[in-house]
C-alpha positions as CSV (number, residue, x, y, z in Angstrom):
1,M,98.7,91.8,100.9
2,A,97.4,93.0,97.0
3,E,99.1,95.7,95.3
4,A,97.1,98.6,94.0
5,R,96.1,97.8,90.3
6,G,94.4,100.7,90.2
7,Y,93.0,104.4,90.4
8,V,89.4,106.1,91.8
9,T,88.6,109.7,91.3
10,V,85.3,111.1,92.4
11,D,83.6,114.6,90.8
12,A,81.5,115.5,93.7
13,E,79.6,117.8,91.8
14,E,78.1,114.7,89.9
15,C,78.1,112.4,93.3
16,K,74.5,111.7,94.6
17,G,76.0,111.0,97.8
18,C,73.9,107.4,96.9
19,G,76.5,104.7,98.7
20,L,76.0,102.7,96.2
21,C,79.9,102.5,95.1
22,V,80.9,102.7,98.6
23,E,78.5,99.1,99.1
24,S,79.5,98.2,96.6
25,C,83.6,97.8,96.8
26,P,85.4,94.3,97.0
27,P,89.0,95.9,98.0
28,K,86.4,98.4,100.3
29,V,88.0,101.2,99.0
30,L,85.5,104.7,98.4
31,E,84.1,105.9,101.6
32,L,81.4,108.4,102.0
33,A,83.1,111.7,103.3
34,P,82.4,113.4,106.1
35,E,81.9,117.5,104.5
36,L,78.9,118.6,102.6
37,N,79.0,119.1,98.5
38,H,76.9,122.0,97.5
39,Q,74.2,119.8,96.9
40,G,73.9,119.2,100.5
41,V,75.3,115.3,100.4
42,H,78.1,113.5,101.4
43,T,79.4,112.7,98.5
44,A,81.9,109.2,97.9
45,Q,85.6,109.2,97.6
46,Y,89.5,106.8,97.0
47,L,90.6,106.3,100.7
48,G,94.2,106.9,98.0
49,E,95.4,103.2,98.3
50,K,94.6,99.5,97.4
51,C,91.7,99.6,94.3
52,S,91.5,96.6,92.8
53,G,90.6,98.9,89.2
54,C,87.8,96.4,88.7
55,G,85.3,99.1,87.8
56,I,82.5,97.6,89.9
57,C,81.6,101.1,91.5
58,Y,82.1,102.9,88.2
59,Y,79.4,100.3,86.9
60,C,76.9,100.5,89.7
61,C,77.6,104.1,90.3
62,P,73.5,105.6,88.9
63,E,75.6,109.8,87.8
64,P,77.1,109.6,85.0
65,G,80.3,110.7,84.8
66,A,81.0,110.6,88.6
67,I,83.0,108.3,88.8
68,T,86.5,107.2,86.6
69,V,88.5,104.4,86.9
70,Y,92.5,104.4,86.3
71,R,93.5,101.3,85.8
72,H,97.3,100.4,85.9
73,T,98.5,98.5,82.6
74,M,101.7,95.7,83.3
75,P,103.9,97.2,81.1
76,P,104.7,94.3,77.9
77,K,106.3,91.9,78.9
78,Q,109.6,91.5,76.2
79,E,110.8,88.1,74.3
80,E,114.1,87.0,75.3
81,T,115.9,87.2,72.7
82,H,118.8,84.1,72.4
83,A,121.9,84.9,69.7
84,A,122.3,81.3,67.8
85,T,126.1,80.7,68.3
86,V,127.5,79.7,65.2
């Protein structure tokens, strides 16, 4: 099972419910919500786990600002320092 490398937020007021992000998500972590927003559409929502942080949903979304992808960054590798013995 792949470890989550990111997460997604969806602005329900901006999302138009087209479903492009849901269809394009490789790990299938987005779905259309069962409830309607104020515009009367089923908006996308994040299932809460297993996001790969790829950003495909962001890039395919036709509505600017509807989807934000946050990527977990790995801490930089710390180089081992070896003390020289004299």
